[in-house]
N, C-alpha and C positions, 0 to 999 in steps of 0.2 A: 556731221559727226566728223571733233576735232581732237587730238589730244587735249585732256585737262578735264572732258566732257564727263560725265556723272551719269551711269549706266544701269538700268535692272534687263538682265537674262530673263527673256519671256519663250525662249522654247527648252523643250529638254536636252539638257547637253549630259551625256554620263562620261565622269572621267573614275579615274582610277589613281591618279595621282596627287589627291586632296592630300596635305596632313596629318591631321586628324582622323582621314578614313582610307590607308595604304592600302593598297591592293583591297579594296574593299569597291563596289562600284557605288557613286555617289552623283546625283543627281543636281546641278547648278542652278535648276529652274527656280526664279524669286531672289537668286543672289543679286547682290549691286558690288558696283566696285567704277574705276577710275578708270577711263583708256589713259595707257602712258605710252603707246608709241601704234603707228599704222603703218605696215611694213605694203611700202610700193617700191623701194628698189632696193639693190642687194651690191656694193661695191658699186656706186655709182650708175647699173645697167636695171633700165626698168623690170620690174617683178610682178608678175600676175600671182599672189599667195592667197593660195585655196581660205585661209583663213586669216587676214588681213592686219585683225584688231587683237592687242596686244592690252589685254584686261588686268589691275591689280585688283584681287579682291581683298585680299588680306597681306599682311605685311609678310608673308611667310607664300602665299600663293599668288601665282601669276596663270593667265588661260588665254590661249589663243581660239578665238569665235570670230564669224563672220558678221558682217555689218545688218543682217537680216534677223539673227539669232537675239538682238538685243535691242532695246528703246532707251532712248535718250530722255535722263530725268531732269537736270539741269545741265546747261550750256556753261562753256567755258565762257566770261569775260573779256575782251582783249580791249585795252587801253593805249 
C-alpha cells in the first residue's frame, strides 16, 4: 500500500468523531477512502505506529487505520 491508493475498510471500526454522527457510535465498515499518509517516522526518527495509515474518507473526515483493516481497491499509478 502507498499514498494515493483507493481503499475500502473491511473490518468493523467504531468511531465517535465522524462529523455527521458526533458523539454517536458509527461503524466505518464498507466505507471507501484514499490513503493520504503512511506514518513511519516522526521528526526523522523511526516510529512504529499502531494505526499507521491515514485515510481520507470525505472532505471533513480522516481516520487512522491498520493495514489489516483495509483492502486496496485501486493502486496509484507511478509514472
